[in-house]
C-alpha positions as CSV (number, residue, x, y, z in Angstrom):
1,M,0.0,0.1,0.0
2,E,1.3,3.7,-1.0
3,R,2.2,6.0,1.9
4,Y,-0.8,8.1,1.0
5,E,-3.2,5.3,1.4
6,A,-1.7,4.2,4.4
7,D,-1.9,7.3,6.0
8,I,-5.7,7.3,5.3
9,R,-6.1,3.9,6.5
10,E,-4.4,4.8,9.9
11,R,-6.5,8.2,10.3
12,I,-9.7,6.7,9.5
13,K,-8.8,4.1,12.1
14,M,-8.2,6.8,14.7
15,A,-11.3,9.0,13.6
16,L,-13.3,5.8,14.2
17,V,-12.1,5.5,17.7
18,Q,-12.8,9.4,18.5
19,A,-16.4,8.9,17.1
20,G,-16.9,6.2,19.5
21,T,-15.1,7.3,22.7
22,C,-15.6,11.1,22.7
23,F,-18.0,14.0,22.8
24,S,-17.3,17.0,20.8
25,C,-16.8,20.4,22.6
26,D,-20.2,21.6,21.8
27,K,-22.0,18.6,23.0
28,K,-20.4,18.9,26.0
29,A,-21.6,22.3,26.5
30,A,-24.9,21.5,25.7
31,Y,-25.0,18.8,28.5
32,Q,-23.6,21.1,30.8
33,Q,-26.2,23.8,29.8
34,A,-28.9,21.1,30.2
35,V,-27.8,19.9,33.6
36,E,-27.8,23.5,34.9
37,A,-31.7,24.2,33.5
38,E,-33.2,20.8,34.7
39,S,-35.5,21.1,37.6
40,N,-36.2,17.6,37.9
41,Q,-33.7,15.9,40.1
42,Q,-33.7,12.5,38.7
43,A,-33.4,13.9,35.3
44,R,-30.5,15.9,36.3
45,W,-28.6,13.0,37.7
46,V,-29.0,11.2,34.5
47,L,-27.8,14.1,32.5
48,E,-24.9,14.4,35.1
49,T,-23.8,10.5,34.5
50,I,-23.9,10.9,31.0
51,L,-21.4,13.6,31.0
52,E,-19.5,11.5,33.6
53,N,-19.4,8.5,31.5
54,A,-18.0,10.8,28.3
55,E,-15.5,11.9,30.2
56,I,-14.2,8.4,31.3
57,A,-14.9,7.2,27.6
58,E,-12.6,9.7,26.5
59,K,-9.9,9.3,29.1
60,T,-9.9,5.4,28.9
61,S,-10.7,5.3,24.8
62,F,-13.4,3.0,26.1
63,P,-16.7,2.9,23.8
64,L,-19.5,5.5,25.1
65,C,-21.9,2.7,24.7
66,D,-22.3,-1.0,24.4
67,D,-23.8,-0.5,20.8
68,T,-20.8,0.8,19.4
69,G,-22.9,1.2,16.2
70,I,-22.6,0.7,12.3
71,P,-20.2,2.7,10.7
72,H,-21.2,5.4,8.2
73,V,-19.1,7.2,6.1
74,L,-19.5,10.7,4.2
75,V,-16.9,11.6,1.5
76,E,-16.6,15.6,0.5
77,I,-14.6,15.8,-2.6
78,G,-13.3,19.1,-3.9
79,K,-13.7,19.8,-7.5
80,E,-9.8,20.0,-7.7
81,R,-9.8,16.6,-6.3
82,S,-9.8,12.9,-7.2
83,V,-10.7,9.6,-5.3
84,S,-9.5,6.6,-6.6
85,G,-10.4,2.9,-5.7
86,K,-7.3,2.7,-3.5
87,V,-8.6,5.3,-1.5
88,L,-11.8,3.9,-0.8
89,E,-10.2,0.6,-0.2
90,A,-8.0,2.5,2.4
91,I,-11.2,4.1,4.1
92,H,-12.6,0.3,4.4
93,L,-9.4,-1.0,5.8
94,G,-9.3,2.0,8.2
95,I,-13.0,1.2,9.4
96,A,-12.0,-2.3,9.9
97,D,-8.8,-1.4,11.9
98,G,-10.9,0.8,13.9
99,L,-13.4,-1.5,14.7
100,G,-10.6,-3.8,16.1
101,A,-9.1,-1.0,18.2
102,L,-12.3,0.3,19.4
103,P,-13.3,-2.3,19.9
104,G,-16.4,-2.6,18.4
105,R,-19.2,-4.9,19.4
106,P,-19.4,-8.2,17.4
107,M,-22.5,-7.6,15.1
108,A,-21.8,-9.1,11.9
109,L,-23.9,-11.7,10.8
110,T,-22.9,-14.7,8.7
111,G,-24.3,-16.8,6.0
112,D,-26.5,-16.3,2.8
113,D,-29.2,-13.5,2.5
114,I,-31.9,-15.8,3.9
115,Q,-29.6,-16.8,6.9
116,R,-28.4,-13.1,7.6
117,L,-32.1,-12.2,7.6
118,E,-33.2,-14.8,9.6
119,Q,-30.0,-14.5,12.3
120,S,-29.7,-18.1,11.8
121,G,-26.0,-18.3,10.2
122,G,-24.5,-17.3,13.7
123,L,-22.4,-14.0,14.4
124,A,-18.9,-13.2,13.4
125,E,-16.5,-13.1,16.2
126,D,-14.4,-10.5,14.8
127,P,-15.5,-6.8,15.2
128,A,-13.6,-5.9,12.2
129,A,-16.1,-8.4,10.1
130,L,-18.8,-5.5,10.2
131,V,-19.1,-4.2,6.9
132,P,-19.8,-0.2,6.9
133,A,-22.7,1.0,5.1
134,P,-22.1,2.4,1.4
135,V,-19.9,5.2,1.4
136,L,-21.9,8.7,0.6
137,L,-19.9,11.0,-1.8
138,K,-20.6,14.5,-2.0
139,M,-18.7,17.1,-4.4
140,T,-17.9,20.4,-3.0
141,E,-16.0,23.5,-4.0
142,G,-12.0,23.8,-3.5
143,S,-9.6,21.1,-3.2
144,Q,-10.0,19.9,0.3
145,L,-10.9,16.1,1.0
146,R,-13.1,15.6,3.9
147,I,-14.0,12.1,5.3
148,H,-16.6,11.8,8.1
149,V,-17.1,9.1,10.2
150,L,-20.3,8.1,12.0
151,L,-21.6,5.3,14.3
152,L,-25.0,4.5,14.3
153,G,-26.6,2.6,16.9
154,G,-29.8,0.3,16.9
155,G,-31.9,1.8,19.0
156,P,-32.6,5.2,17.1
157,A,-32.8,3.2,14.1
158,I,-35.8,1.5,15.3
159,R,-37.6,5.0,16.0
160,A,-36.5,6.4,13.3
161,K,-38.8,7.3,10.2
162,T,-38.7,8.1,6.6
163,Y,-42.0,8.8,5.2
164,R,-43.8,11.2,2.9
165,L,-45.5,14.3,4.3
166,F,-48.3,16.3,2.5
167,H,-46.8,19.9,2.8
168,K,-50.0,22.3,1.7
169,H,-47.9,24.6,0.7
170,D,-47.0,25.7,4.2
171,I,-44.0,25.3,6.4
172,A,-46.0,25.2,9.4
173,V,-47.9,22.0,8.4
174,V,-44.4,20.4,7.5
175,K,-42.7,21.9,11.1
176,E,-46.0,20.5,12.7
177,E,-45.6,16.9,11.8
178,I,-42.5,16.5,12.2
179,I,-42.7,17.6,15.8
180,D,-45.2,15.2,16.1
181,W,-42.9,12.6,14.6
182,A,-40.1,13.6,16.9
183,I,-42.5,13.5,20.3
184,E,-43.5,10.0,19.5
185,A,-39.8,8.9,18.5
186,A,-38.5,10.6,21.7
187,S,-41.0,8.8,24.0
188,Q,-40.4,5.4,23.0
189,L,-36.6,5.7,22.3
190,G,-35.6,5.2,25.9
191,C,-32.1,6.6,26.0
192,T,-32.9,10.3,26.0
193,P,-31.9,13.1,25.5
194,C,-31.7,12.6,22.0
195,T,-30.4,14.8,19.1
196,L,-33.0,15.0,16.0
197,A,-31.3,14.4,12.6
198,I,-33.5,15.5,9.9
199,G,-33.3,15.5,6.2
200,I,-35.7,16.5,3.7
201,G,-35.4,15.5,0.1
202,R,-37.3,14.6,-3.2
203,S,-36.7,10.7,-2.4
204,H,-36.4,8.2,0.5
205,Y,-32.8,7.8,-0.4
206,E,-32.0,11.9,-0.8
207,A,-34.2,12.5,2.5
208,A,-31.8,9.7,4.3
209,A,-28.7,11.2,2.6
210,Y,-29.6,14.7,4.0
211,M,-30.4,13.1,7.6
212,L,-26.6,11.7,7.5
213,E,-25.5,15.0,6.4
214,A,-27.3,16.7,9.0
215,Q,-25.5,14.6,11.8
216,A,-22.1,15.4,10.1
217,Y,-22.4,19.1,9.8
218,G,-24.8,19.7,12.8
219,S,-23.6,21.8,15.6
220,Y,-25.5,22.4,19.0
221,D,-24.1,26.1,19.3
222,Q,-25.3,27.3,15.9
223,Q,-28.9,26.5,15.6
224,S,-31.4,28.0,13.1
225,E,-34.8,29.5,14.2
226,L,-36.4,26.2,12.8
227,E,-34.4,24.1,14.6
228,R,-34.4,25.7,18.0
229,E,-38.3,25.8,17.6
230,I,-38.3,22.1,17.0
231,T,-36.2,21.6,19.9
232,S,-38.4,23.8,22.1
233,R,-41.7,22.1,21.3
234,V,-40.2,18.8,21.9
235,N,-38.8,19.6,25.0
236,N,-42.2,20.9,26.1
237,S,-43.4,17.3,25.8
238,K,-41.6,16.6,29.1
239,V,-40.5,13.3,28.2
240,G,-37.0,14.1,29.7
241,A,-33.7,11.9,30.3
242,L,-34.8,8.3,30.2
243,G,-38.3,9.2,30.0
244,L,-38.3,10.7,33.6
245,H,-40.2,13.8,32.6
246,G,-37.6,16.1,32.9
247,D,-36.7,19.5,31.2
248,T,-34.5,18.2,28.4
249,T,-35.9,15.7,25.7
250,V,-33.7,16.8,22.8
251,L,-30.3,18.5,23.3
252,G,-30.6,20.1,19.7
253,T,-31.9,19.9,16.3
254,F,-29.9,19.2,13.2
255,L,-32.0,19.8,9.9
256,K,-30.5,19.5,6.5
257,V,-33.1,20.8,3.6
258,G,-32.1,19.7,0.0
259,P,-33.8,20.6,-3.2
260,Q,-37.5,20.0,-3.8
261,R,-39.5,19.2,-6.5
262,A,-43.0,20.4,-7.3
263,S,-45.1,18.0,-5.9
264,G,-47.8,17.9,-3.1
265,V,-45.3,15.8,-0.9
266,R,-41.9,16.2,1.1
267,I,-40.1,13.2,1.7
268,V,-38.7,13.6,5.5
269,S,-35.9,11.2,7.3
270,L,-35.8,12.1,11.0
271,R,-33.7,9.9,13.4
272,P,-34.0,10.4,17.2
273,C,-30.2,10.2,17.6
274,C,-29.6,8.7,21.3
275,C,-28.0,10.2,24.2
276,F,-24.4,9.3,22.8
277,E,-25.0,10.1,19.2
278,P,-24.5,12.0,16.8
279,R,-21.0,10.1,17.3
280,K,-18.7,11.5,14.8
281,A,-15.3,12.6,13.7
282,T,-13.6,13.9,10.4
283,V,-10.5,13.6,8.7
284,M,-9.4,16.6,6.6
285,L,-6.8,15.9,3.6
């Protein structure tokens, strides 16, 4: 393997470990603000414990959660750059190395299509056997190459929703339905407070892709007016941390709106990211 690809492999490995073990600075600050604002004593203890867990995970490079997640990779390619098959191979190898170093929880099912669907073929013991989701490629301006590594757990996937929404030419209709979805998802999630990742596109694939981008680019200290309103409204539901009816159900909302078509529907993908998500790290090349 050439030195460039070997460097990418090593940096992707370290990014996966970072994503699985560390809170970002803005996430730590969001939790601290939630602790200070929490009026429910039990819910405040949960928030403090999550922060303590994150501090220990970062110091020891130990996973934030037993569900170490399915690796998802978003690659941003500047117009003046190119990505070869060898680079993509290095990314996959780096993911496998990172799963071994984290270590990731063994989750890869073996066998043919039917056996994997039934879970009748057994479980691979090696964490590195877990195949990442298909790489999402995005063209950007300039000459930079950015690789975002995200780890998506199973609980939020169970409560997530990608579906059509009749907009009636009114953003209030879109907003109200998203809030209804989010309250239902948060109440069923269990591991709250959550972060709402929302993508709106022209197809189910596009909406889900924008939902992933929302996680990669989202920031707790830079929220749009619409994001803040969704967060506030869902917090008013008083689901609270671990469903204890506290003040913080949602730490923040990350929303990405893509191109839309002249149609009566919008396709919305909503993921109630758990109390440890989004788990992400970025490599700049």
